[in-house]
N, C-alpha and C positions, 0 to 999 in steps of 0.2 A: 123591792119589786123592780122588775125590768120592763121597760117600755120601749118598743122600737119606734124610731122617728126617722123614716127614710133610710139612709145608710148609716145612721148613728144609733146608739143606745143611750137611754137615760135611766139611771138608777135612782129610785126613790127610797130614802131611808125610812123604814117603817115605824121608827120611834123618835120622839123628840130628843134633842141633845143640846146641852148648854155649852157654848164655846166662849171662853174669855177673849176679850179684845186685846190687841197688843202685837199682832203680827206673828205670834208663835205658831209653829206647825202642830196640828192636831190630827190624829188618825182615828177614824171611826170605822167599825166593821160594816161592810156593805152587805155581806152575806156569809152564811155558814151552811155547809151542806155535807151530808155523808155520801161519799162516792164509793162504789164497789170496785175492787181491783183484784188482779191476779199477781201474786208475788213470786219472784224468782231471784235467786242469787247468781251473781256472775263472779268468776274468779279467773285471774290471769297469773298463774303460779310462777311463771318465768320472771315476772316483774314484781309481784307483791304476794305476801302471805295472807292478805286479807280477802274476805269475801264481801262483795258489795250487794246490798239489797236494793232491788228495783221493783217497780210495779207497772203494769199496764192498766191504766185507769180509764173508765168510761164516764164522760161528763154527763150531767143530768140533761134531760131532753128539753128543759125549759129555761136554761140559764147560760148565757155567754160568760166565759171567764176571761177577764182582762189580763193581759200580760203583766208580769211583775212578780214581786215577792209573795210567797204563800207560806203560811205556817202549817206544818203537817202534824197531825195527831194520829197515833196508831193505838187502837183499843183504849181510847180516852186519854192517852199520855202524849205529851208534846215530845216529838222525836227530832224536830229540827225545822229548818226553813229551807226553801228552795226557790228557784225561779221558773216561771212558765211563760210561754208565749200566749198570744190570744188563742183561746180554745172555743170552738163553736159548740152549740148544743149537740149532744149525742156523739161528739167527736171523741175518739180514743187518743190517749197521749201517754207518753212514758214519764214516770216520775221517779227520780233517784233519791234514795233515802240514806245513802252513805254506808259506812263500814259497820258490820255487825261483829262484835268481838266474840260472840258465841259460836261462830263458824270459823274454823281454822283450815288453812290450806297449806300443803307442804309439797315441795318438788325436790326429789332426790335423784342425783346421778348415780345409777347403779353400776354402770359399766361404760368405760371408754376404751375401745380396743382398736389399735391401729395394725392393719395387716399389710406389711410391705413384703411382697413376694420376692425372694432372692432366687435368681437362676445362676447357678455356678458361682455364687458369691457376689454377683452383680445385681444391684437393685433393679427390679422391673420398672417399666414405665407407668404402671398403674399402682395405685395405693387405695386401700379400702379402710375407712374409718367408721366404726359402729358406736353409736351412743344409745344407751338405754336409760330411760328415766321412769321413776315411779311417782305418780301424782296422787296425793291422798287428801280427802276432804273429811273433816271431822265435825259432826253436828252436836253441839252441847246444848241445844234448845230442847224443850220438852215436847216438841212436835216435829213431824217430818217436814222436810223442805224440798223445794225444787232448786236444782243448781245446774248451771252451765259452766263448764270448764273450757277455757280458751287456751290453746297452745299454738305457738307460731310454728309453721312448717318452713324449714329452710328452702330457699330458692337460690339456685346457682346463677350467677351472672356470667359464667364461663361455660360455653357449650361442651367443653371437654369434661366438665364435672357433672356427674349425674347424682341426683338425690332420689332415694327410694325409701318409702315408708313401709316397714314390715308389718307392724301391728300397733 
């Protein structure tokens, strides 16, 4: 049970617990709750071949979550631990669940073409380089997924070099 006392919160453990004396650390669960979330995968194929599962979670309307380590269960199975900051009642927050080995990401270089125009055997002052990539995401799960693929767009630090994205 959570009880507000001015600007602080007091949590009352709802059941009795026996703790041996001796100065050892004991951990007792303060609360357990089912939170609803929207799941989405993120992939950065230039950097990694993995897809990372994340979720946007809405906190319960009556419980402040204290910052610290949280154990995460998905469909009743323990999937890992994470860290959260203090979360207010009803606040939405992001929770990252790590790599899902059942979603594969691949980035292939299809073409690298350098066009150096020659005028009467003399190289022109301009050069055009074309890169074409194919990004593939494969879902080996038994259900559809939402995925966001992030790709870096090159930015020139030199005004003479122009970057154009065709498609």
